[in-house]
C-alpha positions in Angstrom: 18.7 48.7 -33.9 20.9 50.7 -31.5 24.6 50.2 -31.4 26.0 48.2 -28.5 28.1 50.2 -26.1 31.3 48.7 -24.8 32.3 49.6 -21.3 36.0 50.4 -20.8 37.9 50.5 -17.6 39.1 54.1 -17.5 41.9 53.2 -15.0 43.7 51.3 -17.7 45.4 52.7 -20.8 44.3 51.7 -24.3 47.6 49.9 -24.9 47.0 47.9 -21.7 43.4 47.0 -22.8 44.7 46.0 -26.2 47.4 43.9 -24.7 44.9 42.0 -22.5 42.9 41.0 -25.6 45.8 39.5 -27.4 47.2 36.0 -26.8 50.9 36.7 -26.2 53.5 34.5 -27.9 57.2 35.1 -28.4 59.3 37.8 -26.8 57.6 40.8 -25.2 59.7 43.6 -23.6 58.4 45.3 -20.5 55.1 43.6 -20.1 53.4 44.0 -16.8 51.9 40.6 -15.9 49.9 41.7 -12.8 47.9 44.7 -11.8 50.7 45.7 -9.5 53.0 47.9 -11.6 55.9 47.2 -9.3 56.2 43.7 -10.7 57.5 43.4 -14.3 58.3 40.6 -16.6 60.5 40.8 -19.7 60.9 37.7 -21.8 59.2 35.0 -23.8 55.6 33.9 -23.8 53.6 30.9 -25.1 49.9 30.8 -25.0 49.8 33.9 -22.9 52.0 32.3 -20.2 55.7 33.0 -19.4 57.6 30.3 -21.2 61.2 30.2 -22.3 63.8 32.8 -21.1 62.7 35.7 -19.1 63.4 38.1 -16.2 60.8 38.8 -13.5 61.1 41.6 -11.0 59.0 41.1 -7.9 57.4 43.6 -5.5 59.8 42.7 -2.6 62.8 43.7 -4.8 64.0 40.2 -5.7 64.7 39.4 -9.4 64.5 36.0 -11.1 66.4 35.5 -14.4 66.2 32.2 -16.1 63.9 29.5 -17.6 60.1 29.5 -17.4 57.5 26.9 -18.3 53.8 27.4 -18.4 54.0 30.5 -16.2 56.3 29.0 -13.5 60.0 29.0 -12.9 61.3 25.7 -14.4 64.8 24.9 -15.4 67.9 26.8 -14.5 67.6 30.3 -12.9 69.1 32.8 -10.7 67.3 34.6 -7.9 68.9 37.8 -6.6 68.0 40.9 -4.7 68.9 44.6 -5.3 71.4 46.4 -3.1 72.4 50.0 -3.1 74.0 51.5 -6.2 72.0 49.0 -8.4 74.2 46.1 -7.2 72.8 42.6 -6.9 73.4 39.9 -4.4 72.6 36.3 -5.4 70.2 34.4 -3.2 69.8 31.1 -5.1 71.5 29.7 -8.3 70.4 26.4 -9.7 67.5 24.3 -10.9 63.8 25.0 -10.4 60.6 23.1 -10.7 57.1 24.5 -10.3 58.4 27.7 -8.9 60.6 26.1 -6.2 64.3 25.1 -6.1 64.4 21.4 -7.0 67.6 19.7 -8.1 71.2 20.9 -7.6 71.7 24.5 -6.5 73.5 27.0 -4.2 71.6 29.0 -1.6 73.0 32.0 0.3 71.2 32.8 3.7 70.8 36.2 5.2 73.1 35.3 8.1 76.0 34.4 5.8 75.5 30.7 5.7 75.8 28.9 2.4 74.3 25.5 1.2 75.4 23.8 -1.9 73.7 20.5 -2.9 70.4 19.0 -3.7 66.9 20.5 -3.2 63.4 19.2 -3.3 60.4 21.6 -3.3 62.5 24.4 -1.9 64.0 22.3 1.0 67.5 20.8 1.4 66.9 17.2 0.4 69.5 14.7 -0.7 73.3 15.2 -0.6 74.7 18.6 0.2 77.2 20.7 2.1 76.2 23.4 4.6 78.7 26.1 5.5 77.6 27.8 8.7 78.5 31.4 9.8 80.3 30.0 12.8 82.8 28.2 10.6 81.3 24.8 11.1 80.7 22.6 8.0 78.3 19.7 7.5 78.7 17.3 4.5 76.2 14.5 4.1 72.6 13.6 3.6 69.5 15.8 4.2 65.9 15.0 4.5 63.3 17.8 4.3 65.8 20.5 5.4 67.3 18.5 8.3 70.5 16.5 8.7 69.4 12.9 8.2 71.5 9.9 7.3 75.3 9.5 7.0 77.2 12.8 7.4 80.3 14.6 8.7 80.1 17.7 10.9 83.3 19.7 11.4 83.4 22.2 14.4 84.9 25.4 13.1 86.7 26.6 16.3 88.6 23.4 17.2 88.5 21.4 14.0 87.1 18.3 15.8 84.6 16.4 13.7 82.0 13.7 14.0 81.2 11.3 11.2 78.3 8.9 11.4 74.5 8.7 11.5 72.2 11.6 11.9 68.4 11.8 12.5 66.3 15.0 12.8 69.4 17.3 12.8 71.1 15.4 15.7 73.7 12.7 16.1 71.6 9.5 16.3 73.1 6.0 15.8 76.6 4.8 15.4 79.4 7.3 14.8 83.0 8.4 15.5 84.1 11.7 17.1 87.7 12.8 16.4 89.5 14.8 19.1 92.3 16.5 17.3 94.0 18.0 20.4 94.6 14.6 22.0 94.8 12.5 18.8 92.0 10.2 19.9 88.9 8.7 18.4 85.6 8.3 20.4 83.6 5.6 18.8 80.2 4.3 19.8 76.4 5.1 19.9 74.8 8.6 20.1 71.2 9.6 20.9 70.0 13.2 20.4 73.6 14.5 20.2 74.6 12.7 23.5 77.1 9.9 23.6 75.5 6.8 25.2 78.1 4.0 24.9 81.5 5.0 23.6 85.1 3.7 23.6 88.2 5.9 23.3 91.3 4.8 21.4 94.4 6.5 20.0 94.4 7.6 16.4 97.5 6.1 14.9 97.5 8.7 12.1 97.5 11.6 14.5 99.7 10.0 17.2 102.4 8.1 15.3 104.9 8.3 18.2 102.5 7.6 21.1 103.9 4.8 23.4 101.1 4.8 26.0 97.4 5.3 25.8 96.6 8.9 26.5 94.5 9.3 29.7 91.3 11.0 28.6 88.4 11.4 31.0 85.0 10.2 29.9 82.5 13.1 29.4 80.0 13.2 32.2 76.5 11.9 31.4 73.8 13.9 33.0 70.2 12.9 33.4 67.7 15.1 31.6 65.1 15.0 34.5 67.1 14.1 37.6 64.5 15.2 40.2 61.7 13.3 38.5 63.8 10.1 38.3 64.9 10.5 42.0 61.3 10.9 43.2 60.2 7.9 41.1 62.9 5.7 42.5 62.2 6.9 46.1 58.6 5.8 45.8 59.6 2.4 44.5 62.0 1.9 47.5 59.2 3.0 50.0 56.8 0.5 48.4 59.3 -2.3 48.6 60.0 -1.5 52.2 56.3 -1.5 53.0 55.9 -4.9 51.4 58.9 -6.3 53.3 57.5 -5.1 56.7 54.1 -6.6 55.9 55.7 -10.0 55.1 58.2 -9.9 58.0 56.5 -8.2 61.0 58.9 -7.5 63.9 58.8 -9.9 66.8 57.5 -8.5 70.1 59.9 -9.0 73.0 57.7 -9.2 76.1 59.6 -9.7 79.4 
């Protein structure tokens, strides 16, 4: 009976072939978990899956250091990227679930913005604070990466701020806008960031010595589609005029 010949992949080293035939458990230093040698994992295994504490280096240069469960990032971990001179810049620090930020964490954006709060499946969801590169700050509720619910938005340049209801990233519902320069409060209803019905009143805390109401002009309300609305109203007037003339024909004056 002839001996069976086993075919080997000559592109892989003997140590790599032996490693693939062993179920990994415990700590393994410098184990390549993919065919791409630019990705590297150092840490603990269980049943041949990353489980426990470990460090993963990805092909795009980012590095994850933290907890793993069944081959996925689960628990607390830090995602960072390499800069020049082997320095690291943190991208996300916080809780993970199924490879995505879920729970409380801190995310730093490429444009300099910073979000600190709750996440769900990698999106801002729950209660959190967003610090924008312009200096503006939003503190409140989020829904699938959008401002949604009760929140406060502070304008960085003037310090004026709005507190009230949000929907789909815009002011929608009841709210109050504080004008710090004049010491007044604009309170009412907003729709898609536009004030619909509002009332101005003096803020007693910011104008303790005011004897008279400060004259403050109401902001102009502009129609979104003025030409279309004008044409629609003109057609209605022409139709009414036609009906009127049909019902009230002019009397003929025959001499």
